[in-house]
N, C-alpha and C positions, 0 to 999 in steps of 0.2 A: 494843235500847238500846246505847249506846256502851260500849266497854270502860272499866272503872274509873269509870264514872259511877254515883254512889250515890244520886242523887235525880232527881225530875222535878217538874213544875209541874202542879197541877190548878187551874183557874181558878174564882173565886168564883161566877161566873154559872152554873156547872153546877148549883147548888142548885135553880134553876127546873125543871130536868129531873128531878132526883133526887126532889124533893118530890112529883112525880106518880107515882112508883113506890111499890110496897109496900115495907116494910122488908126482906122476903125478896129482892125483886128488886133493891133498892138494894145489899144485901149481895153478891148474885151479881155485880152490875155492878162493885163495888169489887174483888172477888176476880179478876174477869176483867181489869180494868185492871192489877192487880198481876202477874198471870201474863204479861200482854203486855209490860210494861216489864222483866220479868225473863227475857225471851226463852223463855218456855215454850210459845209458839204455841198459845194456848187456842182451843178450838172452843166457840162459844156453844151452850148447850142450849136456849135460848129465842130466838125470832125478835125479840122486843121488846128483849132485852138486846143482840142484834146490831145492831139499828137505833139504839139509844141510844148504843152504844159507837162506832159509825162516825165521828161528828164528833170525838169525843174522840181516837180513833186518829189522825185526820188532823192534829189540833192537836199531838199528841205527836210526829208525824213532822216537822212544821214547826219545833217547838222543838228537836228533835234536830239538824236541819239547821243552825239558827242556832248551836247549841252547837258543832257540829263546825267551822263556819266561823270562829267566834271562837277556838277552840282552835288551828286552823291558823294564823291571824294571829298569835296569841301565840307559837306555835312559831317562826314566821319572824322575829318581832321579837326573840325570845330569841337566835336565831342571829346577829342583827345586833349584839347587845350589850345589848339591852333598853333600858328607859327610863333616861336619864341621871339620876344622883342630883343633886338640887338642893342647893346649899349657899349659905348666906349669905356673900357675899363682902365686904360692907361692914358694919361694925358701926355702929349708931347710938350716938353719944356723947351721953348725957343731960346731963352737965355738961362744958362745954368746958374743956380744960386751959389753964392759964395758960402763956403763952409763956416759955421759958427764956431766959436771957441768954447762952447759949453762942453762940459765933461759928462755927457749923457751915458747912462749905462746901456750898452747895446749888446744884445745877445749875438754871439759870434755866428750862430747858425742862421740868423736872419739876414746877415750880410750877403750870403750866397743865394738868396731866394730871387728868382727871376720874376715870378708872378704867383700870387696866391689869392684864393677866394674861398669863402665858406670854410670848409675843413681841409681843402686840397691846396697843395703848393708844389711848385716845380723849381728846381735849382738851376743856376747858370750852367753847371756841369752837365745836367740832364739835357738842357737846351742844346749844348754843344754836340752831344751825342745825336740828337734829332737832326741837327744841321748837317750832319754827314750825308743824309739822304733827302732832306727836305729844305725848302727855302724858309727864311724867317717869316715871310708873308703867309706861307701855307701853315706854319706852326701857329702863328698868332691867330689866324682865322679859325683853326681848330680849337684853340684855347677859348676864343670867344664863344664858339658853338657849345663847348662843354660848360662854360660858365652859365650860359643861358638855358641849358638843358635842365628841365625841371626835376629830373631824377638823378642829378649828379651827386646827391647825398648818399647814394648807394655804393659809391666807389671809394677806394682807400688810397690809391697811388695815382696821382695826376700824370706822371711820366708814362706809365703803362697804358693808361686810358688814352692819352694823346697819341701815343705810338700806334695803338690799335685803330683809332679813328683816322689817323693819317694814312695808314696802310689801306684801310677800306676806301678812303676817298681818292688817294693819289697813287695807289699801288705800293708794292714792296719798297720801291725806291721812288722818290719824287719824280715828277715828269721830266724836269730839266736836269736836276742835279744828279740823280741816280744814274741816268744813262751816260752822262759825261764821266762820272767816276768809273763806271764799268769799262768804258772805252779806254780811259787813261790807264787803269790797272792792266788791262790786256796789252796795251802798247808797251808798258814798262816790262812786262814779262817777256814780250817778244824781243825787245831791245836787250834784255838781260840785266836790267838794273834792279 
């Protein structure tokens, strides 16, 4: 068994085999399994125990291989910085605020911004273009991922970056919206409108 691994899995369907053994044989099999997973290299005293144990041993080996592969992937991902922490970047305002009467100097370009972070921003017009093929939930999810991506400082245009990530994750057209649009357009061509 792997170092620092404190548990293993016995599958429920093993009961069908165990029920056919006497209590003494089942106890011997259980002790044999525990010796095996604790690297005691047990030698079976009974041929029947050896026969019943063999498929269990093979399953334990497969499970260990899966565990080691997962541990290695986790180790590699940890070296890369692990999973980015998700954060809520926009708060939902339940009660809209009343506008103030102050004459603040507002940059006209800032009014059209849908979302911005670090050095990247995306406009409402660009969001509308994305909404032609993707849902707003898909778009916001991708924007969250981009914001939390540690190398997002390497990019210049948030719209193009979001579009590429959406295509990679949801296909050329979003799973629900794109297929509906295609069908609708084909029907309109067929009808002649």
